[in-house]
C-alpha positions as CSV (number, residue, x, y, z in Angstrom):
1,M,0.1,0.2,0.0
2,N,1.4,3.5,-0.5
3,I,0.6,6.4,1.5
4,T,0.3,9.4,0.1
5,R,-0.2,12.7,2.5
6,S,0.8,16.6,2.0
7,K,2.2,17.2,5.6
8,P,3.8,13.9,8.1
9,A,1.9,15.3,11.1
10,E,-1.6,15.0,9.8
11,A,-1.4,10.9,10.0
12,C,-1.3,11.3,13.5
13,G,-2.8,15.0,14.3
14,V,0.6,16.2,16.2
15,S,2.0,19.4,16.1
16,P,4.1,19.7,12.4
17,A,6.7,20.6,14.5
18,C,7.0,17.4,15.9
19,P,9.7,15.8,14.3
20,L,8.8,12.3,15.4
21,S,5.7,13.1,13.4
22,A,7.7,11.9,10.4
23,A,7.1,8.5,11.5
24,C,3.8,8.5,11.5
25,V,1.4,6.3,9.5
26,P,-2.4,7.0,8.9
27,D,-4.4,4.9,11.0
28,Q,-2.4,3.8,13.1
29,A,-1.1,4.9,17.1
30,M,1.3,7.7,17.4
31,P,4.9,6.2,17.1
32,C,5.3,8.4,20.4
33,E,2.4,6.5,22.4
34,D,3.8,3.3,20.9
35,V,6.9,4.0,22.1
36,S,5.4,4.4,25.1
37,H,3.5,0.8,25.0
38,I,6.6,-0.6,24.4
39,H,9.0,0.9,27.2
40,D,5.9,-0.2,29.0
41,E,5.9,-3.5,27.6
42,K,10.0,-4.2,28.2
43,L,9.7,-3.0,31.7
44,A,6.8,-5.2,32.9
45,L,9.1,-8.6,31.5
46,C,11.8,-6.7,33.8
47,D,9.7,-6.8,36.7
48,A,8.6,-10.4,36.2
49,L,12.1,-11.4,35.3
50,E,13.1,-10.2,38.9
51,A,10.1,-11.7,40.5
52,I,11.2,-15.3,39.0
53,A,15.0,-14.0,39.8
54,D,14.2,-13.3,43.4
55,S,11.9,-16.6,43.7
56,L,14.5,-18.8,42.9
57,P,15.4,-21.7,44.0
58,G,12.5,-22.5,46.2
59,Q,9.7,-20.5,45.2
60,V,9.5,-20.0,41.4
61,D,6.1,-20.0,39.7
62,R,6.4,-22.3,36.9
63,F,3.3,-21.2,35.3
64,E,4.9,-17.6,35.6
65,C,7.7,-19.0,33.8
66,L,5.7,-20.3,31.4
67,R,4.2,-17.0,30.6
68,V,7.2,-15.2,30.2
69,G,9.0,-17.5,28.6
70,A,6.6,-18.0,26.0
71,I,6.2,-13.8,25.8
72,L,9.6,-12.4,25.9
73,A,11.5,-13.0,22.9
74,P,8.6,-12.1,20.5
75,A,8.0,-8.7,22.3
76,I,11.5,-7.8,22.3
77,R,12.1,-8.5,18.7
78,R,8.7,-6.9,17.6
79,S,9.8,-3.6,20.1
80,H,13.2,-4.0,18.3
81,A,11.4,-3.8,15.0
82,F,9.5,-0.6,15.6
83,E,12.1,0.7,17.3
84,E,14.7,0.2,14.2
85,S,11.9,1.0,11.2
86,R,10.0,4.1,12.5
87,I,11.9,5.7,15.6
88,F,16.2,5.1,15.1
89,P,16.0,6.9,11.6
90,V,14.1,10.2,12.7
91,F,16.5,10.0,15.1
92,E,19.4,10.1,13.4
93,T,18.1,12.7,11.0
94,A,16.5,14.9,13.4
95,S,19.4,17.2,14.0
96,A,22.2,17.9,12.7
97,V,23.8,16.8,16.2
98,P,27.0,14.4,15.9
99,G,27.8,11.1,16.8
100,R,23.7,10.2,16.5
101,A,24.9,7.5,14.1
102,G,27.7,5.9,16.2
103,S,24.4,6.0,19.2
104,V,21.8,4.1,16.7
105,A,24.8,2.0,15.9
106,R,25.6,0.8,19.1
107,L,21.2,0.4,20.0
108,K,21.0,-1.8,17.4
109,A,24.0,-4.2,18.5
110,E,22.7,-3.9,22.3
111,H,19.2,-4.9,20.5
112,L,21.3,-8.1,18.9
113,A,22.1,-8.6,22.3
114,D,19.1,-8.6,24.6
115,E,17.3,-10.4,21.5
116,C,20.1,-13.3,21.9
117,A,20.2,-13.4,25.6
118,A,16.0,-13.1,25.5
119,A,16.2,-16.3,23.6
120,D,18.3,-18.3,26.1
121,V,16.3,-16.9,28.8
122,S,12.9,-17.9,27.3
123,E,14.2,-21.4,26.6
124,E,15.2,-22.1,29.9
125,L,11.8,-20.5,31.5
126,L,10.1,-23.0,29.2
127,R,12.1,-25.6,30.4
128,V,11.7,-24.6,34.0
129,G,7.7,-24.0,33.8
130,H,7.1,-27.5,32.2
131,G,9.0,-28.8,35.3
132,G,12.7,-28.9,34.6
133,E,14.9,-29.2,37.5
134,I,16.9,-26.0,38.4
135,G,20.2,-27.1,38.3
136,N,22.1,-24.0,39.3
137,P,19.6,-21.4,40.8
138,E,22.6,-18.7,40.9
139,A,23.6,-19.2,37.4
140,L,19.9,-18.7,36.0
141,G,19.3,-15.7,38.8
142,F,22.4,-13.7,37.0
143,M,21.0,-14.4,33.7
144,L,17.7,-13.3,34.3
145,R,19.4,-10.0,36.0
146,A,21.9,-9.8,33.0
147,L,18.9,-9.2,31.3
148,F,16.5,-6.8,33.0
149,E,19.1,-4.8,33.8
150,A,20.7,-4.3,30.2
151,M,16.7,-4.0,29.3
152,R,16.0,-1.3,31.9
153,R,19.3,0.8,30.9
154,H,18.9,0.7,27.1
155,V,14.8,2.0,27.9
156,A,16.2,4.5,30.2
157,F,19.0,5.6,27.6
158,E,15.7,5.8,24.7
159,R,13.7,7.6,27.2
160,E,16.6,10.1,28.4
161,H,18.6,10.9,25.0
162,I,16.1,9.6,21.9
163,M,12.9,10.3,22.4
164,P,13.3,14.1,23.9
165,A,15.6,14.6,20.8
166,I,12.8,13.3,18.3
167,G,9.4,14.3,19.9
168,R,7.5,13.8,23.5
169,L,7.0,10.8,25.4
170,E,4.0,10.9,28.0
171,S,4.1,7.9,30.0
172,P,3.4,7.6,34.0
173,S,6.2,5.1,34.8
174,L,9.3,7.2,33.3
175,D,10.7,6.9,36.8
176,R,10.9,3.1,36.7
177,A,13.1,3.3,33.9
178,G,16.0,4.2,36.2
């Protein structure tokens, strides 16, 4: 489908001055809202991973392991695809600030690392959720914490640096990204 419009902001109803309006698509949520929802979803996953890590070894909720294991990797891949296709290009061109291409390259590398870690964590959580033994609770806890801490840092960077540079981000949970 080919979409033509005279002003990008018409697609989502934001001010034409909003640099993120270039990422707007008709009949879809505003990209700034999409990013807010993506960040909230990532932070909720971080909270769930932290709760599982805190419950190791004896109090682990196997159903929660199944739930998180099933949604983690696809949610991370989906959010990264959105950011890389609609947010990062706008960030790179929002102004002539040097170093943006380097920041985007680093964020994309973090995406790859997070996706690999999420796949490993998902596999382990599904195994545990299906009754598998937790052979080394310290190693599993470290694995979970490494992922959710990296994800929280990534969200914080996007909220503190990318979103202010390209538009607005209105989310009641801004303070959770720290």
